[in-house]
C-alpha positions in Angstrom: 77.3 -75.1 -142.0 79.9 -72.3 -142.2 83.1 -72.3 -140.2 81.9 -69.7 -137.7 78.8 -71.9 -136.8 81.0 -75.0 -136.6 83.4 -73.3 -134.2 80.5 -71.9 -132.1 78.9 -75.4 -132.0 82.1 -77.1 -130.9 82.9 -74.5 -128.2 79.3 -74.6 -126.9 79.4 -78.4 -126.6 82.9 -78.2 -124.9 81.5 -75.8 -122.3 78.4 -77.9 -121.7 80.4 -81.1 -121.3 82.8 -79.5 -118.9 79.9 -78.0 -116.9 78.2 -81.4 -116.7 81.5 -83.1 -115.6 81.8 -80.5 -112.8 78.3 -81.0 -111.6 78.8 -84.8 -111.6 82.1 -84.5 -109.6 81.4 -84.0 -105.9 85.1 -83.2 -105.3 85.4 -80.5 -107.9 86.7 -77.1 -106.8 86.2 -75.4 -110.1 83.5 -73.1 -108.8 86.1 -71.4 -106.7 87.5 -69.5 -109.7 86.3 -68.4 -113.1 83.7 -70.8 -114.6 86.3 -71.7 -117.2 90.0 -70.9 -116.5 92.4 -70.2 -119.4 94.3 -73.5 -118.9 91.1 -75.6 -119.2 90.1 -73.5 -122.3 93.2 -74.7 -124.1 91.6 -78.2 -124.3 88.9 -76.9 -126.7 91.6 -76.3 -129.3 92.0 -80.0 -130.0 88.7 -79.9 -131.8 89.2 -76.4 -133.3 92.6 -77.4 -134.8 91.1 -80.4 -136.4 88.2 -78.3 -137.7 90.3 -75.6 -139.3 93.0 -78.2 -140.3 95.9 -76.3 -138.7 97.6 -75.6 -135.3 96.4 -72.4 -133.9 98.4 -70.2 -131.5 96.4 -70.7 -128.3 98.6 -68.2 -126.5 97.2 -65.4 -128.8 93.6 -66.6 -128.8 92.8 -67.7 -125.2 91.9 -64.9 -122.8 94.2 -64.8 -119.8 92.2 -65.2 -116.6 89.5 -67.4 -118.1 85.9 -66.8 -119.0 83.0 -65.8 -116.9 80.2 -67.2 -119.1 79.5 -69.5 -121.9 78.6 -66.6 -124.2 81.9 -64.9 -123.4 83.9 -68.1 -124.1 82.1 -68.9 -127.4 82.1 -65.4 -128.8 85.6 -64.4 -127.7 87.3 -67.5 -129.0 85.3 -67.7 -132.2 86.1 -64.0 -133.1 89.8 -64.5 -132.4 90.0 -67.8 -134.3 88.3 -66.2 -137.4 90.5 -63.1 -137.2 93.6 -65.3 -137.0 92.5 -67.4 -140.0 91.8 -64.2 -142.0 95.2 -62.7 -141.1 97.2 -65.9 -141.6 95.7 -67.9 -144.4 97.1 -71.3 -145.2 
């Protein structure tokens, strides 16, 4: 599995788990804002950093204001991570 597919799989699973946690929490207020705010999106980088074996600059990769859909979240972060890895090789 190539790195792009691994990142997409990780982000997709992160989104799905978070969505399920919100559904299961009757006190959640997350539906009041973007489906995934930028602060929550940072949590996905724990797995991405391990996958690419380096600390990525989340402030340059995460979209301010959050993400409106799973597709937007997965494609935007994957593209930016791959671009950063290409521009700043180990």
